[in-house]
C-alpha positions as CSV (number, residue, x, y, z in Angstrom):
1,M,-8.0,-0.7,19.0
2,N,-7.9,0.7,15.5
3,L,-10.1,3.4,14.0
4,D,-12.5,0.9,12.3
5,E,-13.0,-1.0,15.6
6,Y,-13.6,2.3,17.5
7,Y,-16.3,3.5,15.2
8,M,-17.9,0.0,14.9
9,R,-18.2,0.0,18.7
10,I,-20.2,3.2,18.5
11,A,-22.4,1.6,15.8
12,L,-22.8,-1.4,18.2
13,I,-24.1,1.0,20.9
14,E,-26.7,2.2,18.4
15,A,-27.6,-1.4,17.6
16,S,-28.0,-2.1,21.3
17,R,-30.3,1.0,21.5
18,A,-32.4,-0.4,18.7
19,A,-32.8,-3.8,20.4
20,K,-34.0,-2.0,23.6
21,L,-36.7,-0.4,21.4
22,D,-37.6,-3.8,19.9
23,E,-36.1,-2.9,16.6
24,I,-33.8,-5.2,14.6
25,P,-30.5,-4.3,16.2
26,V,-28.6,-2.5,13.5
27,G,-26.6,0.6,14.1
28,A,-24.7,3.0,11.8
29,V,-22.1,5.8,12.2
30,L,-21.0,8.2,9.5
31,I,-17.7,10.0,9.8
32,D,-16.2,12.7,7.6
33,E,-12.6,12.9,6.2
34,Q,-11.4,14.3,9.5
35,N,-12.8,11.3,11.4
36,I,-15.5,13.4,13.0
37,I,-18.9,11.8,13.6
38,I,-21.4,13.5,11.4
39,A,-24.4,11.2,12.3
40,Q,-25.2,8.0,14.2
41,A,-28.4,6.1,14.3
42,A,-30.2,2.9,15.1
43,N,-32.8,1.2,13.0
44,Q,-36.2,2.8,13.4
45,T,-38.5,0.9,11.1
46,R,-41.0,-0.2,13.9
47,H,-40.8,3.0,15.9
48,N,-41.5,5.2,12.8
49,Q,-43.8,2.5,11.2
50,N,-41.8,2.9,8.1
51,P,-39.9,0.1,6.4
52,L,-37.4,2.6,5.1
53,G,-36.1,3.5,8.6
54,H,-32.8,1.7,8.3
55,A,-29.9,3.1,10.3
56,E,-27.8,3.6,7.1
57,K,-30.5,5.7,5.4
58,I,-31.0,7.8,8.5
59,V,-27.3,8.8,8.9
60,I,-27.0,9.4,5.1
61,E,-30.0,11.7,5.2
62,K,-28.7,13.6,8.2
63,A,-25.4,14.3,6.4
64,L,-27.1,15.3,3.2
65,A,-29.5,17.7,5.1
66,D,-26.4,19.9,5.6
67,G,-26.5,20.8,2.0
68,K,-24.0,18.4,0.7
69,K,-24.8,16.6,-2.5
70,F,-22.1,13.9,-2.3
71,L,-20.1,12.2,0.5
72,Y,-17.0,11.2,-1.3
73,N,-14.6,11.4,1.6
74,Y,-17.0,9.9,4.2
75,T,-16.9,6.5,5.8
76,L,-20.1,4.7,6.8
77,Y,-19.9,2.1,9.6
78,V,-22.8,-0.3,9.9
79,T,-23.1,-3.4,12.1
80,L,-24.9,-5.5,9.4
81,E,-24.1,-5.8,5.7
82,P,-26.4,-3.3,3.9
83,C,-29.5,-4.4,2.1
84,I,-30.2,-3.6,-1.6
85,M,-31.9,-0.2,-0.7
86,C,-29.0,0.9,1.6
87,A,-26.3,-0.3,-0.8
88,G,-28.0,1.8,-3.5
89,L,-28.1,4.8,-1.2
90,I,-24.4,4.4,-0.5
91,V,-23.6,4.4,-4.2
92,L,-25.9,7.2,-5.0
93,S,-24.7,9.5,-2.2
94,R,-21.1,8.7,-3.3
95,I,-19.9,7.5,0.1
96,G,-16.2,6.8,-0.2
97,R,-15.9,3.9,2.1
98,L,-18.3,1.3,3.6
99,V,-17.3,-0.7,6.7
100,Y,-19.6,-3.4,8.0
101,G,-19.5,-6.0,10.7
102,A,-21.7,-9.1,10.1
103,N,-22.6,-10.6,6.7
104,D,-26.2,-10.9,5.9
105,P,-26.7,-14.1,3.9
106,K,-30.4,-13.5,3.5
107,A,-30.5,-9.8,2.3
108,G,-26.9,-8.6,2.0
109,A,-26.1,-6.4,-1.0
110,A,-22.4,-5.7,-0.3
111,G,-20.9,-9.1,-0.9
112,S,-23.3,-11.9,0.3
113,L,-26.2,-12.0,-2.2
114,Y,-25.3,-9.1,-4.4
115,H,-22.3,-6.7,-4.5
116,I,-23.8,-3.4,-5.5
117,P,-20.9,-1.3,-4.3
118,K,-18.5,-3.2,-6.6
119,D,-20.7,-3.3,-9.6
120,K,-18.6,-1.6,-12.3
121,R,-21.8,-0.7,-14.3
122,L,-22.6,1.9,-11.7
123,N,-21.2,5.4,-11.6
124,H,-19.5,5.0,-8.1
125,N,-17.8,2.2,-6.4
126,P,-17.0,2.8,-2.7
127,Q,-14.2,0.9,-1.0
128,V,-15.7,-1.9,1.2
129,T,-14.3,-3.4,4.3
130,A,-16.2,-6.3,5.8
131,G,-15.9,-8.3,9.1
132,I,-15.0,-5.6,11.5
133,L,-16.0,-6.8,15.0
134,E,-18.0,-9.5,13.1
135,E,-18.6,-11.7,16.1
136,E,-20.0,-8.9,18.3
137,C,-22.1,-7.6,15.4
138,S,-23.5,-11.1,14.7
139,Q,-24.1,-11.9,18.3
140,I,-26.4,-8.9,19.0
141,L,-28.6,-10.0,16.1
142,K,-28.6,-13.7,17.3
143,D,-29.5,-12.6,20.8
144,Y,-32.3,-10.4,19.5
145,F,-33.9,-13.1,17.3
146,N,-33.4,-15.8,19.9
147,S,-35.4,-13.6,22.3
148,K,-38.2,-13.5,19.8
149,R,-38.5,-17.3,19.6
């Protein structure tokens, strides 16, 4: 197992935790330049009754709470392609690398509908790697939404 798969599996554990809380099962893990986990989180929009409670936002805020202004050498792992809000946060916090599992054809902003991280008009363009453990990341979402029908 390579490093990307290792950290994506941790993000999948967070996504599973979200599903058990009846949240949309998305998990995120943020690591620093030494591959140390700085923060990990599951979606918490319903639990916190706040539509901004995305896993990506939660881990970025935890990292920035330590007094850092930018996260240039950090890597963010997330099970689902980030939305517009989260893609903007990734650019604004200057995360160096984004790794995600499943594409989001309805709201994805890192390659599917939009590609905010690669927009050269913006002041930062993180490296993007898509499709890590894509099947597992996609399946947890399918299982969750099938259980709602």
